[in-house]
C-alpha positions in Angstrom: 6.6 -6.6 -17.8 9.5 -7.6 -15.5 9.0 -10.3 -12.8 9.4 -7.7 -10.1 6.7 -5.4 -11.6 4.4 -8.4 -12.1 4.9 -9.4 -8.5 4.1 -5.8 -7.4 1.0 -5.7 -9.6 -0.2 -9.1 -8.2 0.3 -7.8 -4.6 -1.6 -4.6 -5.4 -4.5 -6.6 -6.8 -4.7 -8.7 -3.6 -4.4 -5.5 -1.5 -7.2 -3.8 -3.4 -9.4 -6.8 -2.9 -8.7 -6.9 0.8 -9.5 -3.2 1.2 -12.7 -3.5 -0.8 -13.7 -6.5 1.3 -13.1 -4.4 4.4 -15.6 -1.8 3.1 -13.2 0.8 1.6 -14.0 2.4 -1.7 -11.0 2.5 -4.1 -10.7 5.9 -5.7 -7.4 5.4 -7.6 -4.6 3.0 -8.1 -1.0 3.9 -8.9 -1.7 7.7 -8.7 1.3 9.6 -9.8 2.2 13.1 -8.7 4.9 13.8 -11.3 8.3 13.5 -9.8 6.9 13.5 -6.3 6.2 9.7 -6.4 3.2 7.4 -6.5 0.4 6.4 -4.2 -0.3 2.7 -4.7 -4.0 2.9 -3.6 -6.1 5.9 -2.7 -9.4 4.9 -1.0 -12.2 6.2 1.2 -13.0 4.6 4.5 -16.3 6.2 5.3 -15.4 9.9 5.6 -11.6 9.4 5.8 -9.2 9.5 2.9 -6.8 6.5 3.0 -3.4 6.6 1.3 -2.2 3.0 1.1 1.2 1.7 0.5 1.5 -1.9 -0.7 4.6 -4.0 -0.2 4.8 -7.5 -1.6 7.5 -10.0 -0.8 8.2 -13.6 -1.6 9.0 -15.7 1.4 11.9 -18.0 0.9 11.9 -21.6 2.2 12.5 -21.9 5.9 16.2 -21.9 6.5 16.8 -20.8 2.9 19.6 -18.4 1.8 19.4 -14.7 2.4 17.5 -12.6 4.9 13.7 -12.2 4.5 12.4 -8.7 5.1 8.8 -8.6 6.1 6.8 -6.1 4.1 6.0 -4.0 7.2 9.7 -3.4 7.7 9.8 -1.4 4.4 8.0 1.6 5.8 10.8 4.0 6.8 10.5 7.5 8.2 11.5 8.9 4.7 8.7 6.8 3.1 6.2 8.1 5.6 7.1 11.7 4.9 6.9 11.1 1.1 3.4 9.5 1.6 2.3 12.5 3.7 3.4 14.9 1.0 1.6 12.9 -1.7 -1.5 12.8 0.4 -1.4 16.6 0.8 -1.0 16.9 -2.9 -3.9 14.6 -3.6 -6.2 16.5 -1.2 -5.1 19.9 -2.7 -6.0 18.6 -6.2 -9.3 17.0 -5.1 -11.0 19.7 -3.1 -9.3 19.5 0.2 -9.2 17.0 3.0 -12.4 15.1 3.8 -14.2 15.5 7.1 -12.6 12.3 8.5 -9.1 13.5 7.7 -6.3 11.5 6.0 -4.9 8.2 7.1 -1.8 6.3 5.9 -2.3 2.5 5.8 0.0 -0.3 4.8 -0.9 -3.6 3.1 1.8 -6.2 3.3 1.6 -9.3 1.1 3.8 -12.3 1.7 3.9 -15.0 -1.0 5.0 -18.3 0.6 6.7 -21.0 -1.5 3.5 -23.0 -1.2 0.0 -22.1 -0.2 -2.1 -19.0 -0.2 -0.7 -15.5 0.0 -0.8 -13.8 3.4 -2.4 -10.3 3.2 -2.1 -8.1 6.2 -3.8 -4.6 6.4 -2.5 -2.2 9.0 -4.4 1.0 9.6 -2.8 4.3 10.5 0.9 3.4 10.3 1.7 7.0 10.5 
């Protein structure tokens, strides 16, 4: 496993824990739709289906080299459209949309050089 994939897996584990602690029920992780892409986490929040994108970043030291992109900045319009298409495919394969509809959430994980990871859950990014 590469360092990058290990970092992503660690972030997804933290995200799944945060979502579960918030009362969501995890249905699937790393759900693949063939060439259409992947949903990091699929969950239910009461009667709503939640398609969750997880972005994990290492924070460099203050004043360190290179720009630091916050995980929330990684959600582009193209990414949102891909997530919507994946959510539509999921619902089509799993009996249609639930009564509460479908929501796209983002969990951003920042790993500072020292200290605990910062996990931020944003509901309904799109």
